[in-house]
Backbone as a chain_set.jsonl record, in Angstrom:
{"seq": "MTILANSLIIFFISIGVLFIVVTAIGLIRLPDLYTRAHAASKSATLGVMCVLIGVFFHFWLIEDHFNPRILLGILFLFITGPVGGHIMTRSSYIAGVKPWKGTVRDDLAPEIERMKKEQGIK", "coords": {"N": [[-3.033, -3.403, -33.449], [-4.079, -5.01, -31.395], [-2.189, -6.771, -30.66], [-0.353, -4.98, -29.607], [-1.896, -3.834, -27.85], [-2.658, -5.981, -25.998], [-0.147, -6.806, -24.971], [0.425, -4.306, -23.341], [-1.685, -4.54, -21.613], [-1.042, -7.286, -20.353], [1.616, -6.549, -19.376], [0.869, -4.625, -17.45], [-0.547, -5.9, -15.619], [1.041, -8.125, -14.946], [3.04, -6.793, -13.734], [1.558, -6.005, -11.414], [0.954, -8.319, -10.233], [3.288, -9.288, -9.583], [4.352, -7.541, -7.412], [2.293, -7.61, -5.931], [2.901, -10.44, -4.823], [5.753, -9.914, -3.866], [4.569, -8.348, -1.588], [3.162, -10.382, -0.346], [5.738, -12.048, 0.818], [6.643, -10.264, 1.951], [5.078, -9.823, 4.329], [5.284, -12.487, 5.399], [8.003, -12.692, 6.018], [8.986, -10.329, 7.248], [9.934, -8.73, 10.47], [8.479, -7.479, 12.297], [5.091, -5.627, 13.358], [5.354, -3.061, 12.357], [6.912, -3.285, 10.058], [5.665, -5.15, 8.588], [3.217, -3.86, 8.227], [4.114, -1.823, 6.409], [4.776, -2.982, 4.043], [2.466, -4.263, 3.511], [0.767, -1.917, 2.957], [2.096, 0.0, 1.102], [3.09, -1.9, -1.114], [1.278, -3.377, -1.806], [-0.805, -1.83, -2.267], [0.325, -0.603, -4.49], [0.213, -3.02, -6.63], [-1.978, -3.773, -6.604], [-3.089, -1.475, -7.633], [-1.797, -1.434, -10.364], [-2.689, -3.877, -11.143], [-5.46, -3.125, -11.55], [-5.351, -1.199, -13.56], [-4.573, -2.518, -15.357], [-6.737, -4.071, -15.9], [-8.543, -1.955, -16.747], [-7.302, -1.003, -19.103], [-7.805, -3.267, -20.508], [-10.775, -3.347, -20.976], [-11.054, -0.664, -22.096], [-9.409, -1.085, -24.381], [-9.861, -3.353, -25.752], [-12.33, -4.341, -25.169], [-13.674, -2.217, -25.877], [-15.011, -0.144, -24.348], [-15.218, 2.56, -22.353], [-14.344, 2.744, -19.116], [-14.858, 4.863, -16.201], [-15.133, 4.288, -13.587], [-13.662, 2.338, -12.845], [-11.061, 4.091, -12.969], [-11.612, 5.813, -11.042], [-11.855, 4.176, -8.778], [-9.028, 3.248, -8.612], [-8.101, 5.89, -8.059], [-9.088, 6.121, -5.421], [-8.254, 4.027, -3.975], [-5.208, 4.738, -4.268], [-5.108, 6.836, -2.309], [-6.218, 6.161, -0.197], [-4.853, 3.609, 0.913], [-2.142, 3.983, 1.48], [-2.44, 5.962, 3.663], [-4.414, 4.523, 5.415], [-2.723, 2.236, 6.375], [-0.825, 4.038, 7.469], [-2.151, 5.172, 9.821], [-3.21, 3.156, 10.997], [-0.495, 1.593, 12.175], [0.557, 4.063, 13.378], [-1.4, 4.337, 15.346], [-0.961, 2.021, 16.86], [1.569, 2.274, 17.746], [1.153, 4.303, 19.329], [-0.466, 2.697, 21.159], [1.294, 1.063, 22.445], [2.607, -0.901, 21.253], [5.596, -2.848, 20.887], [8.354, -1.944, 18.92], [10.628, -4.202, 16.702], [13.505, -5.453, 17.856], [15.881, -5.087, 16.498], [15.7, -2.604, 15.534], [16.908, 0.359, 14.484], [16.45, 3.259, 14.655], [14.159, 5.682, 16.478], [11.931, 7.632, 15.783], [9.675, 8.534, 16.15], [8.945, 8.652, 18.817], [10.114, 11.078, 20.269], [8.23, 13.056, 19.263], [5.618, 12.23, 20.112], [5.947, 12.199, 22.812], [6.278, 15.145, 23.033], [3.582, 15.775, 22.313], [2.149, 14.734, 24.368], [2.801, 16.178, 26.422], [1.857, 18.546, 25.712], [-0.979, 17.949, 25.907], [-1.058, 17.382, 28.596], [-0.769, 14.818, 29.408], [0.446, 12.226, 31.451]], "CA": [[-3.532, -2.992, -32.378], [-4.553, -5.929, -30.561], [-1.001, -7.122, -30.151], [0.246, -3.917, -28.588], [-3.091, -3.802, -26.576], [-2.497, -7.124, -25.089], [1.027, -6.425, -24.396], [0.141, -3.475, -22.386], [-2.382, -5.038, -20.526], [-0.159, -8.17, -19.758], [2.675, -5.946, -18.778], [0.524, -4.315, -16.091], [-1.22, -7.114, -14.524], [2.401, -8.772, -14.459], [3.844, -6.036, -12.61], [0.879, -6.016, -10.202], [1.217, -9.524, -9.346], [4.845, -9.385, -8.869], [4.394, -6.523, -6.259], [1.438, -8.658, -4.673], [3.852, -11.62, -4.512], [6.654, -9.298, -2.779], [3.768, -8.053, -0.265], [3.078, -11.812, 0.555], [6.743, -12.399, 1.136], [7.135, -9.377, 3.114], [4.221, -10.06, 5.373], [5.776, -13.651, 6.143], [9.336, -12.447, 6.491], [9.318, -9.116, 7.996], [9.948, -8.99, 11.82], [7.385, -6.598, 13.247], [4.221, -5.14, 12.774], [5.558, -1.73, 11.428], [7.568, -3.126, 8.75], [4.854, -5.578, 7.933], [2.245, -3.01, 7.655], [4.701, -1.198, 5.42], [5.056, -3.999, 2.85], [0.907, -4.395, 3.117], [0.272, -0.549, 2.389], [2.806, 0.041, 0.122], [3.316, -2.517, -2.16], [0.026, -4.032, -2.212], [-1.623, -0.719, -2.823], [0.891, -0.501, -5.908], [0.181, -3.992, -6.744], [-3.513, -3.846, -7.065], [-3.378, -0.503, -8.693], [-1.302, -2.161, -11.551], [-3.728, -4.896, -11.722], [-6.508, -2.325, -12.059], [-4.681, -0.282, -14.701], [-4.37, -3.387, -16.731], [-8.247, -4.253, -16.38], [-9.142, -0.711, -17.305], [-6.835, -0.88, -20.193], [-8.575, -4.347, -21.398], [-12.179, -2.968, -20.978], [-10.995, 0.411, -22.901], [-8.941, -1.142, -25.531], [-10.324, -4.645, -26.087], [-13.626, -4.526, -24.996], [-14.074, -0.699, -26.235], [-15.669, 0.154, -22.974], [-14.468, 3.127, -21.352], [-15.062, 2.748, -17.615], [-14.631, 5.704, -15.369], [-15.244, 3.64, -12.23], [-12.17, 1.836, -12.395], [-10.092, 5.02, -12.562], [-12.144, 6.507, -9.362], [-11.021, 2.865, -7.64], [-7.606, 3.416, -8.333], [-7.763, 6.995, -7.195], [-9.525, 5.959, -3.962], [-6.98, 3.044, -3.251], [-3.943, 5.013, -4.218], [-5.223, 7.799, -1.28], [-6.546, 5.303, 1.102], [-4.236, 2.748, 1.333], [-1.055, 4.17, 2.571], [-3.304, 6.517, 4.609], [-4.87, 3.796, 6.337], [-1.512, 1.841, 7.182], [0.1, 4.947, 8.37], [-2.958, 5.426, 10.756], [-2.914, 1.645, 11.737], [0.771, 1.745, 12.783], [0.808, 5.127, 14.592], [-2.529, 4.128, 16.663], [-0.161, 0.639, 17.301], [2.856, 2.781, 18.496], [0.649, 5.062, 20.6], [-1.255, 1.662, 21.999], [2.469, 0.495, 23.244], [3.088, -2.166, 20.543], [7.075, -2.339, 20.808], [9.254, -2.255, 17.479], [11.499, -5.187, 16.521], [14.612, -5.321, 18.622], [16.878, -4.569, 15.837], [15.17, -1.344, 15.178], [18.251, 1.475, 14.775], [15.93, 4.609, 15.36], [12.723, 5.807, 16.715], [11.739, 9.137, 15.095], [8.442, 9.034, 16.669], [9.309, 8.802, 20.266], [9.976, 12.549, 20.813], [6.842, 13.722, 18.764], [4.568, 11.548, 20.947], [6.263, 12.963, 24.243], [5.871, 16.396, 22.967], [2.399, 15.646, 22.262], [1.51, 14.135, 25.523], [2.898, 17.09, 27.373], [0.992, 19.516, 25.37], [-2.263, 17.685, 26.368], [-1.116, 17.272, 29.78], [-1.087, 13.477, 29.681], [1.434, 11.762, 31.938]], "C": [[-3.734, -3.783, -31.215], [-3.135, -6.32, -29.973], [-0.559, -6.219, -29.139], [-0.893, -3.695, -27.416], [-3.101, -4.81, -25.373], [-1.103, -7.2, -24.583], [0.895, -5.556, -23.381], [-0.647, -3.962, -21.064], [-1.795, -6.426, -19.717], [0.869, -7.688, -18.862], [2.025, -5.253, -17.375], [0.137, -4.913, -15.227], [0.158, -7.785, -14.233], [3.046, -8.004, -13.535], [2.988, -5.802, -11.05], [0.829, -7.333, -9.527], [2.465, -9.549, -8.87], [4.64, -8.383, -7.529], [3.519, -6.977, -5.495], [2.177, -9.818, -4.083], [4.795, -10.962, -3.537], [5.954, -9.002, -1.342], [3.596, -9.445, 0.372], [4.312, -12.18, 1.207], [6.932, -11.592, 2.023], [6.264, -9.526, 4.259], [4.66, -11.444, 5.895], [7.261, -13.417, 6.649], [9.679, -11.505, 7.254], [9.154, -9.136, 9.538], [8.861, -8.97, 12.892], [6.25, -5.962, 12.796], [4.504, -3.936, 12.101], [6.069, -2.135, 10.034], [6.524, -4.276, 7.826], [3.802, -4.542, 7.253], [2.859, -2.016, 6.428], [4.592, -1.857, 4.096], [3.601, -4.023, 2.516], [0.383, -2.97, 2.545], [0.897, -0.144, 1.405], [2.927, -0.645, -1.162], [2.335, -3.146, -2.995], [-0.765, -3.154, -2.815], [-0.824, -0.616, -4.361], [0.573, -1.518, -6.768], [-1.277, -4.24, -7.415], [-3.856, -2.71, -7.867], [-3.028, -0.679, -10.269], [-2.092, -2.989, -12.066], [-5.185, -4.254, -12.492], [-6.22, -1.55, -13.342], [-4.799, -1.346, -15.877], [-6.131, -3.88, -16.847], [-8.895, -3.294, -16.895], [-8.505, -0.529, -18.61], [-7.565, -2.233, -21.188], [-9.833, -3.936, -21.66], [-12.233, -1.841, -22.131], [-10.464, -0.205, -24.4], [-9.195, -2.317, -26.618], [-11.625, -4.888, -26.428], [-14.321, -3.173, -25.664], [-15.16, -0.135, -25.593], [-15.0, 0.988, -22.018], [-15.044, 3.248, -19.967], [-14.68, 3.568, -16.588], [-14.514, 5.234, -13.984], [-14.084, 3.103, -11.931], [-11.168, 2.755, -12.317], [-10.341, 5.833, -11.186], [-11.513, 5.422, -8.264], [-9.804, 3.06, -7.512], [-7.125, 4.481, -7.734], [-8.011, 6.794, -5.827], [-8.404, 4.937, -3.422], [-5.887, 3.584, -3.143], [-4.079, 6.178, -2.834], [-5.408, 6.988, -0.095], [-5.839, 4.217, 1.568], [-3.089, 3.227, 2.042], [-1.62, 4.964, 3.745], [-3.743, 5.822, 5.873], [-3.735, 2.892, 6.802], [-0.725, 2.706, 8.133], [-0.703, 5.162, 9.812], [-2.731, 4.171, 11.394], [-1.721, 1.905, 12.716], [0.931, 2.541, 13.665], [-0.171, 4.933, 15.829], [-1.797, 2.927, 17.467], [0.843, 1.209, 18.051], [2.177, 3.505, 19.54], [0.234, 4.024, 21.713], [-0.085, 0.959, 22.851], [2.968, -0.824, 22.242], [4.816, -1.978, 20.383], [7.567, -2.663, 19.329], [10.11, -3.57, 17.636], [12.874, -4.691, 17.403], [15.912, -4.672, 17.921], [16.569, -3.176, 15.213], [16.393, -0.293, 15.523], [17.542, 2.772, 15.481], [14.483, 4.739, 15.341], [12.553, 7.26, 16.567], [10.441, 9.451, 15.944], [8.135, 9.362, 17.93], [9.183, 10.348, 20.838], [8.889, 13.19, 20.415], [5.768, 13.222, 19.712], [4.662, 12.098, 22.466], [5.859, 14.474, 24.323], [4.365, 16.555, 23.008], [1.562, 15.425, 23.587], [1.88, 15.264, 26.617], [1.966, 18.451, 26.832], [-0.705, 19.11, 25.845], [-2.258, 17.349, 27.717], [-1.221, 15.907, 30.274], [0.473, 12.796, 30.188], [1.845, 9.97, 31.128]], "O": [[-3.581, -3.293, -30.096], [-2.978, -6.161, -28.762], [-0.392, -6.564, -27.97], [-0.637, -3.417, -26.244], [-3.418, -4.603, -24.201], [-1.027, -7.829, -23.528], [1.282, -6.018, -22.308], [-0.339, -3.818, -19.881], [-2.096, -6.593, -18.535], [1.075, -8.211, -17.767], [2.643, -5.35, -16.314], [0.364, -4.625, -14.052], [0.335, -7.987, -13.032], [3.595, -8.521, -12.562], [3.485, -5.538, -9.955], [0.668, -7.402, -8.309], [2.675, -9.848, -7.695], [4.963, -8.962, -6.492], [3.738, -6.865, -4.289], [2.037, -10.105, -2.894], [4.73, -11.36, -2.373], [6.46, -9.263, -0.25], [3.882, -9.61, 1.558], [4.113, -12.706, 2.302], [7.425, -12.036, 3.06], [6.836, -9.314, 5.328], [4.329, -11.578, 7.073], [7.635, -13.979, 7.679], [10.645, -11.671, 7.998], [8.087, -9.63, 9.901], [8.468, -9.726, 13.78], [6.357, -5.646, 11.611], [3.791, -3.743, 11.116], [5.766, -1.514, 9.016], [6.562, -4.294, 6.595], [3.602, -4.429, 6.044], [2.099, -1.513, 5.6], [4.311, -1.19, 3.1], [3.319, -3.831, 1.333], [-0.451, -3.004, 1.64], [0.117, 0.198, 0.516], [2.87, -0.016, -2.218], [2.326, -3.407, -4.198], [-1.426, -3.486, -3.799], [-1.545, -0.553, -5.356], [0.582, -1.112, -7.93], [-1.546, -4.776, -8.49], [-4.754, -2.788, -8.705], [-3.704, -0.239, -11.199], [-2.311, -3.006, -13.277], [-5.778, -4.637, -13.5], [-7.161, -1.381, -14.118], [-5.056, -1.086, -17.052], [-6.638, -3.999, -17.962], [-9.888, -3.589, -17.559], [-9.171, 0.165, -19.378], [-7.787, -2.12, -22.393], [-10.138, -4.187, -22.826], [-13.116, -1.872, -22.988], [-11.02, 0.14, -25.443], [-8.913, -2.335, -27.816], [-12.08, -5.398, -27.452], [-15.523, -3.198, -25.928], [-16.138, 0.313, -26.19], [-14.349, 0.543, -21.072], [-16.119, 3.806, -19.746], [-13.977, 2.929, -15.805], [-13.756, 5.845, -13.232], [-13.495, 3.334, -10.876], [-10.229, 2.408, -11.601], [-9.488, 6.344, -10.461], [-10.888, 5.687, -7.237], [-9.324, 3.08, -6.378], [-6.111, 4.463, -7.036], [-7.209, 7.253, -5.014], [-7.757, 5.21, -2.412], [-5.23, 3.271, -2.15], [-2.992, 6.382, -2.293], [-4.748, 7.179, 0.927], [-6.163, 3.796, 2.678], [-2.995, 2.914, 3.229], [-1.247, 4.601, 4.861], [-3.585, 6.232, 7.023], [-3.861, 2.764, 8.02], [-0.158, 2.378, 9.176], [-0.05, 5.309, 10.846], [-2.009, 4.164, 12.391], [-1.888, 2.346, 13.853], [1.372, 2.168, 14.752], [0.092, 5.245, 16.99], [-2.016, 2.844, 18.675], [1.072, 0.646, 19.122], [2.598, 3.351, 20.687], [0.443, 4.242, 22.906], [-0.399, 0.327, 23.86], [3.745, -1.659, 22.705], [5.254, -0.999, 19.779], [7.119, -3.62, 18.697], [10.262, -3.982, 18.786], [13.125, -3.491, 17.508], [16.755, -3.97, 18.481], [17.329, -2.74, 14.349], [16.787, -0.139, 16.679], [17.901, 3.248, 16.558], [13.708, 4.189, 14.559], [13.131, 8.015, 17.348], [10.239, 10.589, 16.366], [7.262, 10.174, 18.237], [8.347, 10.727, 21.659], [8.452, 14.005, 21.227], [4.968, 14.09, 20.059], [3.69, 12.373, 23.17], [5.296, 15.003, 25.282], [3.895, 17.445, 23.718], [0.447, 15.913, 23.768], [1.254, 15.243, 27.676], [1.469, 19.243, 27.633], [-1.517, 20.003, 26.087], [-3.338, 17.002, 28.194], [-1.683, 15.7, 31.397], [1.47, 12.837, 29.467], [2.829, 9.334, 31.503]]}, "num_chains": 1, "name": "protein.A"}
C-alpha cells in the first residue's frame, strides 16, 4: 500500500511541477500580456492544483489524516485562478493595452464597441 500511495503522490506532484515549469517558460517566452496571462492563469492553476492533490494524498494515505481544508483550497483555486486571469486581461484590454502585432483575430473588439454604444460612451 505504501509503494502505491507514494507512487500516486509522486505522480501528482511531478505533474504539478511540470505544469509550473511550463508556466514559467510561458511567462518568459510569450510575447504579450494576454498570452502571458493565459499561461499564468491556466497552467499555473493546474500545476498548483496537482501539487495540492499530491499533498492531500500524502496526508490522507501516509499520515492517515483526512484534511478537507486542502480540498476546499483546491476548489477555491480552481474557481478563482482562471476567473482572475480573465478579469485582469479583459480590464487590460478595456484600458487600451495593445495585443501583440502577430495577433490574428480580435473577437473582443465588436463586443466592447457594442457595450460602449449601449452605455452611450464614445
